[in-house]
C-alpha positions, 0 to 999 in steps of 0.5 A, spaced: 485 458 491 490 461 497 485 464 502 487 465 509 481 464 514 483 469 520 480 471 526 474 474 523 476 475 515 478 471 509 483 474 506 486 472 499 493 472 497 499 470 493 505 468 495 511 467 490 518 466 490 523 461 493 522 460 501 529 462 503 528 469 499 527 475 503 520 476 504 517 483 501 510 484 502 506 489 497 500 492 500 495 495 496 492 502 495 484 503 496 480 501 491 485 496 488 486 489 488 493 485 489 493 485 481 495 492 482 502 490 482 502 486 476 506 492 472 512 492 477 513 484 478 517 483 472 522 489 474 523 487 481 530 483 483 530 475 483 530 471 489 524 475 493 519 471 497 513 476 495 506 476 498 501 480 495 494 480 498 487 483 497 485 487 503 478 486 507 473 489 503 477 488 496 478 483 491 477 476 493 477 477 500 471 477 505 467 484 505 464 485 512 459 490 513 463 497 515 465 501 519 472 498 519 478 501 523 485 502 521 486 497 527 482 492 524 486 493 517 493 492 521 491 486 525 488 483 518 495 483 516 499 481 522 495 475 522 496 473 515 504 474 516 503 470 522 499 465 518 504 464 513 510 464 518 513 470 515 517 475 519 523 480 518 519 482 512 520 488 508 513 492 507 512 496 501 505 499 502 502 504 498 497 509 500 492 506 505 497 500 505 503 505 507 498 507 513 497 499 515 505 499 514 506 504 519 501 501 524 504 494 523 511 497 524 509 500 531 505 494 533 509 488 531 516 490 530 519 483 530 515 482 523 519 487 519 526 489 517 524 495 513 519 500 511 517 502 504 512 508 504 510 509 497 505 515 496 502 515 503 502 519 509 501 519 517 494 522 515 491 523 508 486 528 507 481 530 512 475 526 515 470 531 512 473 529 505 472 522 506 465 522 509 463 526 503 466 521 498 463 515 502 456 519 501 457 520 494 459 513 493 453 510 497 448 514 493 451 514 486 456 508 486 463 508 486 463 510 478 461 517 480 468 517 483 472 514 478 474 520 473 476 524 479 480 518 482 483 517 475 485 524 475 489 524 482 492 517 480 495 518 474 498 523 469 494 526 463 499 523 459 497 516 462 490 518 462 490 519 455 492 511 453 487 505 453 490 502 459 487 507 464 480 503 462 483 497 466 484 501 472 478 505 472 474 498 472 478 496 478 476 502 482 469 502 480 468 494 481 471 495 488 465 492 493 461 498 496 462 496 503 469 495 502 471 501 499 467 505 504 469 501 510 476 502 508 475 510 507 472 510 514 479 507 516 483 512 513 478 518 515 480 516 523 487 515 522 493 520 524 499 516 525 504 522 526 506 521 533 507 513 533 510 514 526 515 518 529 517 513 534 519 508 529 527 506 528 528 502 522 530 503 515 525 507 511 524 509 504 519 514 502 517 514 495 513 519 491 510 521 484 511 528 482 504 528 479 501 525 485 494 528 486 492 524 492 498 524 496 503 530 494 511 529 494 511 534 500 506 530 504 510 524 503 516 527 505 513 530 511 511 523 513 518 519 511 522 525 515 518 523 521 523 516 522 530 518 523 535 516 518 529 515 513 530 516 505 526 519 500 525 518 493 521 522 487 519 518 481 518 523 475 513 523 470 508 519 475 502 520 479 499 516 485 501 509 482 508 510 480 510 503 479 504 503 474 507 509 470 514 508 471 515 501 473 523 500 471 524 506 475 520 504 481 523 497 481 530 500 481 529 505 487 526 499 491 532 495 489 537 500 491 534 501 497 535 494 499 542 493 497 544 499 501 541 496 507 543 489 505 536 487 505 537 483 498 540 478 503 535 473 506 534 473 513 537 466 514 544 469 511 545 474 517 
């Protein structure tokens, strides 16, 4: 089992693809494990060195007692990349993963070649909303939030399919301490000023039916980065790579190609 024992956390990860390939880091949404990327992997270009990992409090990683801070989540990822000797990565972060991406790009620009900010923002919802959700979860369990979360995550068409049950279960099975800890981290994060300082190739991706981070919010954050690009995935919600994996992968591949990022770092 590939587990990295870092400073104060044990993180589970999977690293696949040729050692000479372009490193692509996939960073998960709140309430998801690294398996959330399974629908996307078959559609991505060949030859990538793909890193997926379970954030602290999720999946097979350690579950410390909350609260967590966004600084901790960024540091976890920074230490994992250093542990694996991965640098000049393309970092694709979705939702809270996109917040980690923004923080890491400011703290350790040497680790990143480009950002893909998917269904995320410099600030997501309000501290009050996150406090209310966390309070409900602590009293009633995450199952009490599952139906409303599925409504924000997926289109009505997808929610009517049997496949939604697996995503509901993934969310509801998240350790309570892990979910509430990461929710507290989101509640305390506002990256508007620091993200506006970034200067690296950046792509924002939104789903046209996203009820968690609507397209205008994603675009607003993406526009903070000079020279950034934006793409809208149609007929998709907060996890567009699940509902439209081929379109999502094509959007990522086109971005890599436009910036010669499909080339491995040692080919420059």
